[in-house]
C-alpha positions as semicolon CSV with decimal commas, in nm:
position;residue;x (nm);y (nm);z (nm)
1;M;7,047;-2,924;-21,842
2;G;6,796;-2,940;-22,131
3;Y;6,622;-3,249;-22,264
4;D;6,733;-3,577;-22,106
5;V;6,555;-3,881;-22,249
6;A;6,699;-4,108;-21,978
7;R;6,541;-3,890;-21,707
8;V;6,209;-3,896;-21,893
9;R;6,217;-4,274;-21,926
10;G;6,289;-4,306;-21,556
11;S;5,960;-4,133;-21,477
12;I;5,747;-4,392;-21,662
13;P;5,724;-4,731;-21,485
14;S;5,555;-4,914;-21,776
15;L;5,872;-4,881;-21,986
16;G;6,016;-5,159;-21,773
17;D;5,791;-5,415;-21,942
18;G;6,055;-5,498;-22,204
19;W;5,850;-5,365;-22,495
20;I;5,936;-5,090;-22,742
21;H;5,635;-4,860;-22,753
22;L;5,606;-4,700;-23,097
23;D;5,226;-4,675;-23,085
24;P;5,151;-4,334;-22,928
25;Q;4,832;-4,324;-23,139
26;N;4,698;-4,575;-22,886
27;G;4,793;-4,340;-22,602
28;M;5,139;-4,259;-22,471
29;Q;5,279;-4,440;-22,168
30;I;5,171;-4,286;-21,837
31;P;5,423;-4,115;-21,605
32;D;5,425;-4,229;-21,243
33;R;5,325;-3,882;-21,122
34;V;5,002;-3,903;-21,325
35;S;4,888;-4,238;-21,185
36;T;4,981;-4,120;-20,834
37;A;4,777;-3,802;-20,878
38;V;4,475;-4,002;-20,995
39;S;4,489;-4,255;-20,710
40;T;4,534;-3,980;-20,451
41;A;4,239;-3,783;-20,588
42;F;4,018;-4,092;-20,593
43;R;4,062;-4,117;-20,216
44;G;3,991;-3,752;-20,144
45;S;3,734;-3,622;-20,393
46;A;3,358;-3,658;-20,419
47;S;3,133;-3,731;-20,717
48;T;3,009;-3,373;-20,719
49;H;3,167;-3,029;-20,694
50;T;2,854;-2,840;-20,589
51;S;2,799;-2,933;-20,223
52;G;2,965;-2,779;-19,919
53;H;3,144;-3,094;-19,803
54;M;3,523;-3,085;-19,791
55;S;3,562;-3,363;-20,051
56;S;3,319;-3,180;-20,280
57;R;3,526;-2,864;-20,248
58;R;3,831;-3,068;-20,344
59;S;3,645;-3,184;-20,656
60;A;3,563;-2,823;-20,740
61;G;3,930;-2,737;-20,705
62;L;4,029;-3,024;-20,936
63;L;3,778;-2,908;-21,199
64;E;3,910;-2,553;-21,187
65;A;4,272;-2,673;-21,199
66;A;4,202;-2,896;-21,501
67;R;4,039;-2,610;-21,694
68;Q;4,341;-2,390;-21,620
69;A;4,591;-2,661;-21,720
70;I;4,423;-2,725;-22,056
71;A;4,403;-2,349;-22,113
72;D;4,777;-2,322;-22,046
73;L;4,843;-2,604;-22,291
74;V;4,674;-2,430;-22,585
75;G;4,701;-2,065;-22,483
76;G;4,330;-2,029;-22,417
77;D;4,095;-1,895;-22,151
78;P;3,999;-2,145;-21,875
79;A;3,641;-2,014;-21,899
80;G;3,631;-2,160;-22,251
81;V;3,751;-2,512;-22,155
82;V;3,490;-2,788;-22,181
83;L;3,585;-3,125;-22,028
84;G;3,450;-3,472;-22,098
85;P;3,524;-3,842;-22,158
86;D;3,736;-3,803;-22,474
87;R;3,772;-3,570;-22,769
88;A;3,561;-3,789;-23,002
89;T;3,264;-3,770;-22,765
90;M;3,320;-3,398;-22,714
91;L;3,323;-3,330;-23,088
92;A;3,001;-3,530;-23,127
93;W;2,833;-3,314;-22,860
94;L;2,967;-3,001;-23,027
95;A;2,829;-3,106;-23,364
96;E;2,486;-3,166;-23,214
97;S;2,494;-2,826;-23,047
98;M;2,598;-2,649;-23,367
99;S;2,354;-2,838;-23,588
100;S;2,121;-2,536;-23,612
101;R;2,393;-2,359;-23,816
102;L;2,396;-2,632;-24,081
103;G;2,081;-2,660;-24,290
104;L;1,968;-2,641;-24,650
105;G;2,155;-2,371;-24,837
106;T;2,458;-2,385;-24,606
107;G;2,785;-2,571;-24,640
108;L;3,075;-2,712;-24,442
109;V;3,427;-2,816;-24,536
110;L;3,586;-3,137;-24,408
111;S;3,936;-3,276;-24,461
112;R;4,051;-3,615;-24,591
113;L;4,351;-3,577;-24,362
114;D;4,135;-3,590;-24,049
115;E;4,059;-3,883;-23,825
116;E;3,698;-3,994;-23,807
117;A;3,641;-3,814;-23,474
118;N;3,636;-3,479;-23,656
119;V;3,451;-3,609;-23,963
120;A;3,168;-3,847;-23,868
121;P;2,978;-3,608;-23,635
122;W;2,970;-3,333;-23,897
123;L;2,864;-3,574;-24,172
124;R;2,573;-3,693;-23,958
125;I;2,455;-3,336;-23,907
126;A;2,497;-3,248;-24,274
127;N;2,303;-3,556;-24,384
128;R;2,029;-3,486;-24,133
129;Y;1,974;-3,121;-24,227
130;G;2,085;-3,111;-24,589
131;A;2,403;-2,903;-24,563
132;Q;2,646;-2,932;-24,854
133;V;2,976;-3,105;-24,772
134;R;3,296;-3,016;-24,954
135;W;3,623;-3,203;-24,906
136;A;3,977;-3,069;-24,876
137;E;4,187;-3,336;-25,048
138;V;4,542;-3,454;-24,982
139;E;4,827;-3,475;-25,232
140;I;4,877;-3,845;-25,299
141;D;5,257;-3,828;-25,320
142;T;5,331;-3,605;-25,021
143;C;5,015;-3,647;-24,807
144;E;5,003;-3,269;-24,772
145;L;4,675;-3,080;-24,747
146;P;4,732;-2,786;-24,988
147;S;4,607;-2,459;-24,843
148;W;4,528;-2,304;-25,183
149;Q;4,215;-2,517;-25,218
150;F;4,037;-2,341;-24,930
151;E;3,994;-2,033;-25,149
152;E;3,758;-2,235;-25,368
153;L;3,610;-2,467;-25,107
154;I;3,501;-2,194;-24,864
155;T;3,219;-1,983;-25,008
156;T;2,969;-1,732;-24,874
157;T;2,740;-2,018;-24,768
158;T;3,010;-2,201;-24,566
159;R;2,924;-2,206;-24,197
160;L;3,194;-2,436;-24,063
161;V;3,535;-2,588;-24,140
162;A;3,658;-2,894;-23,949
163;M;4,022;-2,990;-23,991
164;T;4,321;-3,136;-23,812
165;A;4,628;-2,951;-23,686
166;A;4,840;-3,260;-23,761
167;S;4,768;-3,613;-23,877
168;P;4,874;-3,884;-23,630
169;I;4,865;-4,127;-23,925
170;V;5,106;-3,969;-24,176
171;G;5,233;-3,674;-23,971
172;S;5,131;-3,394;-24,211
173;A;5,063;-3,059;-24,041
174;P;4,850;-2,834;-24,267
175;D;4,835;-2,454;-24,256
176;V;4,526;-2,412;-24,039
177;R;4,547;-2,034;-24,033
178;V;4,479;-2,003;-24,407
179;A;4,149;-2,190;-24,371
180;A;4,064;-2,001;-24,051
181;D;4,109;-1,658;-24,208
182;R;3,908;-1,757;-24,513
183;V;3,611;-1,899;-24,319
184;H;3,608;-1,605;-24,077
185;A;3,588;-1,370;-24,375
186;V;3,251;-1,526;-24,467
187;G;3,121;-1,538;-24,109
188;G;3,190;-1,906;-24,041
189;L;3,368;-2,100;-23,769
190;I;3,659;-2,345;-23,769
191;V;3,695;-2,649;-23,539
192;V;4,050;-2,782;-23,516
193;D;4,136;-3,131;-23,393
194;A;4,472;-3,086;-23,219
195;A;4,482;-3,433;-23,062
196;G;4,766;-3,535;-23,292
197;A;4,960;-3,211;-23,259
198;A;4,940;-3,142;-22,885
199;P;5,203;-3,398;-22,776
200;Y;5,457;-3,267;-23,027
201;A;5,397;-2,898;-23,095
202;H;5,343;-2,576;-22,904
203;V;4,971;-2,529;-22,971
204;D;4,843;-2,171;-22,969
205;I;4,472;-2,123;-23,031
206;E;4,524;-1,758;-23,127
207;E;4,795;-1,834;-23,382
208;L;4,584;-2,111;-23,532
209;G;4,286;-1,877;-23,554
210;A;4,069;-2,168;-23,438
211;D;3,730;-2,103;-23,283
212;V;3,738;-2,441;-23,109
213;V;4,036;-2,670;-23,045
214;A;3,993;-3,035;-22,942
215;V;4,257;-3,230;-22,748
216;N;4,285;-3,569;-22,576
217;A;4,495;-3,606;-22,260
218;S;4,583;-3,970;-22,334
219;A;4,775;-3,845;-22,639
220;W;5,052;-3,705;-22,413
221;G;5,043;-3,958;-22,128
222;G;4,738;-3,839;-21,938
223;P;4,416;-4,021;-21,852
224;Q;4,128;-4,073;-22,094
225;V;3,987;-3,720;-22,076
226;G;3,902;-3,495;-22,368
227;A;3,861;-3,119;-22,391
228;L;3,723;-2,855;-22,623
229;V;3,870;-2,507;-22,590
230;F;3,665;-2,213;-22,716
231;R;3,876;-1,915;-22,819
232;D;3,585;-1,687;-22,725
233;P;3,414;-1,828;-22,412
234;E;3,107;-1,615;-22,484
235;L;3,029;-1,841;-22,781
236;L;2,934;-2,114;-22,532
237;D;2,628;-1,916;-22,424
238;K;2,526;-1,852;-22,785
239;I;2,493;-2,214;-22,896
240;P;2,225;-2,460;-22,776
241;S;2,304;-2,631;-22,449
242;M;2,363;-3,006;-22,433
243;S;2,369;-3,021;-22,053
244;L;2,112;-3,206;-21,842
245;N;2,113;-2,900;-21,616
246;P;1,866;-2,644;-21,758
247;F;2,049;-2,366;-21,574
248;A;2,399;-2,453;-21,700
249;K;2,615;-2,164;-21,814
250;G;2,943;-2,135;-22,000
251;A;3,149;-2,453;-22,037
252;E;2,894;-2,658;-21,841
253;R;2,648;-2,621;-22,131
254;L;2,847;-2,882;-22,328
255;E;2,936;-3,105;-22,033
256;V;2,662;-3,366;-22,066
257;A;2,768;-3,614;-21,798
258;G;2,933;-3,576;-21,460
259;H;3,309;-3,543;-21,426
260;Q;3,562;-3,805;-21,317
261;Y;3,741;-3,572;-21,078
262;A;4,028;-3,809;-21,005
263;L;4,102;-3,828;-21,377
264;L;4,101;-3,449;-21,391
265;A;4,379;-3,456;-21,131
266;G;4,569;-3,677;-21,373
267;V;4,513;-3,426;-21,654
268;V;4,675;-3,150;-21,446
269;S;4,967;-3,374;-21,351
270;S;5,021;-3,484;-21,713
271;I;5,044;-3,124;-21,835
272;D;5,283;-3,044;-21,551
273;Y;5,487;-3,343;-21,672
274;L;5,498;-3,196;-22,024
275;S;5,600;-2,856;-21,889
276;N;5,897;-3,011;-21,707
277;L;6,038;-3,227;-21,988
278;D;6,323;-2,977;-21,998
279;E;6,473;-2,942;-21,650
280;S;6,589;-2,590;-21,726
281;A;6,234;-2,464;-21,796
282;T;6,123;-2,180;-21,567
283;G;5,844;-1,925;-21,545
284;T;5,471;-1,981;-21,577
285;R;5,340;-2,321;-21,682
286;R;5,266;-2,183;-22,029
287;E;5,624;-2,056;-22,056
288;R;5,764;-2,385;-21,930
289;L;5,550;-2,574;-22,181
290;Q;5,687;-2,364;-22,463
291;L;6,048;-2,428;-22,368
292;S;5,999;-2,799;-22,290
293;I;5,804;-2,872;-22,608
294;G;6,069;-2,682;-22,804
295;S;6,343;-2,898;-22,652
296;L;6,140;-3,211;-22,727
297;Q;6,097;-3,097;-23,089
298;D;6,473;-3,053;-23,125
299;Y;6,527;-3,404;-22,990
300;H;6,254;-3,549;-23,213
301;D;6,382;-3,370;-23,523
302;R;6,714;-3,549;-23,491
303;L;6,555;-3,882;-23,400
304;F;6,295;-3,867;-23,676
305;D;6,562;-3,786;-23,933
306;Y;6,751;-4,094;-23,815
307;L;6,431;-4,301;-23,840
308;M;6,364;-4,186;-24,197
309;R;6,722;-4,247;-24,311
310;S;6,710;-4,594;-24,155
311;L;6,381;-4,688;-24,322
312;E;6,505;-4,561;-24,659
313;K;6,770;-4,834;-24,652
314;L;6,500;-5,101;-24,656
315;D;6,397;-5,152;-25,019
316;H;6,084;-5,350;-24,923
317;V;5,950;-5,072;-24,697
318;M;5,767;-4,768;-24,834
319;V;5,691;-4,467;-24,614
320;L;5,371;-4,281;-24,701
321;G;5,403;-3,910;-24,771
322;A;5,679;-3,656;-24,729
323;A;5,516;-3,338;-24,604
324;P;5,774;-3,071;-24,510
325;S;5,562;-2,952;-24,217
326;R;5,488;-3,248;-23,992
327;I;5,490;-3,416;-23,653
328;P;5,711;-3,725;-23,589
329;T;5,459;-3,992;-23,683
330;L;5,435;-4,193;-24,005
331;S;5,276;-4,489;-24,179
332;F;5,451;-4,743;-24,398
333;T;5,381;-5,051;-24,604
334;V;5,592;-5,362;-24,653
335;E;5,606;-5,519;-24,997
336;N;5,382;-5,826;-25,037
337;T;5,292;-5,829;-24,667
338;A;4,964;-5,714;-24,512
339;A;4,983;-5,458;-24,232
340;E;4,836;-5,701;-23,978
341;K;5,112;-5,952;-24,054
342;V;5,381;-5,684;-24,024
343;S;5,243;-5,562;-23,692
344;E;5,219;-5,920;-23,565
345;H;5,580;-5,985;-23,663
346;L;5,691;-5,669;-23,483
347;A;5,488;-5,767;-23,176
348;Q;5,674;-6,100;-23,169
349;N;5,985;-5,884;-23,138
350;R;5,816;-5,692;-22,852
351;I;5,761;-5,379;-23,061
352;G;5,421;-5,213;-23,033
353;T;5,277;-5,050;-23,347
354;V;4,933;-4,971;-23,491
355;A;4,809;-5,194;-23,776
356;G;4,523;-5,024;-23,953
357;I;4,321;-4,755;-23,782
358;H;4,032;-4,819;-23,545
359;S;3,703;-4,750;-23,734
360;G;3,900;-4,721;-24,058
361;S;4,079;-4,429;-24,217
362;R;3,943;-4,212;-24,497
363;L;4,301;-4,095;-24,554
364;L;4,438;-4,445;-24,614
365;D;4,135;-4,518;-24,831
366;A;4,205;-4,204;-25,038
367;L;4,569;-4,308;-25,077
368;G;4,459;-4,654;-25,195
369;V;4,661;-4,820;-24,920
370;N;4,374;-5,012;-24,763
371;D;4,312;-5,186;-25,096
372;E;4,665;-5,327;-25,079
373;G;4,666;-5,465;-24,726
374;G;4,677;-5,147;-24,519
375;A;4,960;-4,965;-24,346
376;V;5,147;-4,982;-24,017
377;T;5,153;-4,659;-23,819
378;I;5,424;-4,562;-23,573
379;G;5,528;-4,249;-23,389
380;L;5,795;-4,113;-23,161
381;A;5,729;-4,029;-22,798
382;P;5,923;-3,832;-22,535
383;Y;6,077;-4,163;-22,424
384;T;6,177;-4,303;-22,767
385;T;6,548;-4,373;-22,821
386;R;6,776;-4,443;-23,117
387;Y;6,830;-4,796;-22,986
388;E;6,455;-4,863;-23,018
389;I;6,458;-4,740;-23,377
390;D;6,749;-4,973;-23,450
391;Q;6,544;-5,264;-23,314
392;L;6,248;-5,168;-23,533
393;V;6,466;-5,153;-23,845
394;K;6,629;-5,485;-23,758
395;A;6,288;-5,652;-23,719
396;L;6,163;-5,504;-24,048
397;A;6,479;-5,611;-24,229
398;S;6,417;-5,973;-24,126
399;L;6,088;-5,963;-24,320
400;A;6,287;-5,943;-24,644
401;M;6,473;-6,266;-24,575
């Protein structure tokens, strides 16, 4: 049957609240199967997976299933999946663990396109140990991150590159593989934040060439759980452990706190939900994910084109950037109106958007947008419809009156 947005909407109870949810950056709406999986697991799991009790064995099963589900999502090895509270916390732990690689005489490359989660931890380490930081800059007009600059930015002293697979603010999706190949040629590593890309694209850790990929389950309708996926699980035993358990091995070396096993059940259910967006999808979960995400992309391509054409008709609205390779999210400004006022006006019309970015945005600073009142950020979701876009455009048009 293919992609059926009505069927998808029917699986998400919160869509009955009368609001139009165009703020997936705050977390997509949660399918009923995910909340059911979490509540069921809360009743049957224990707070540990290491004892012999039946509920503890259930917790162990949930932990194993969550590692496998995340591995299926990104094409990785479940032995390389590290789980924790959210991807920002996980990246902070990773930076602390890798700090011994970044001292005087070494360098790292960061990206202006990235969210703060994949910038701040590395800056702290660089400032602490004296590593040189170089920045990959965006094109002001298109918001692209040109790949040619990595040839100059990555030198023989570069030990790490941290960059995004896609910006949830302006949608730009840079060519990660170019940076990965370059940094690997000088013996360095690349950490890729795929939190923005995972809900919209078929993520493949091998194709990206990433050494570590970070994702957040809330980005696709799962619970607040983050994950790091190591392309080579053996790397986990070569970096300093962050665990409170002195005997921790593998993924557990970066799992500082205990797990919320019920939430891990929700992670598995949310990835199963993604894999079944297209009813005709068959085969392994990885194969079903590929087909379902492909069908979702086809649907979003048409819908996003309609969104862009509709916004172009509004003379007082300016969309930021025009990258040819992108995910269906964008930011815009409204002439003579601050972003907070625009978002408030849209909320009065029961339309949810993001005004400004929590903790700020180096990207919007670099574009000069924050000096002029900021930008409103929106994005499509598996449940977004053309009718909802029409309501957004109608509400924005009334601001010109």
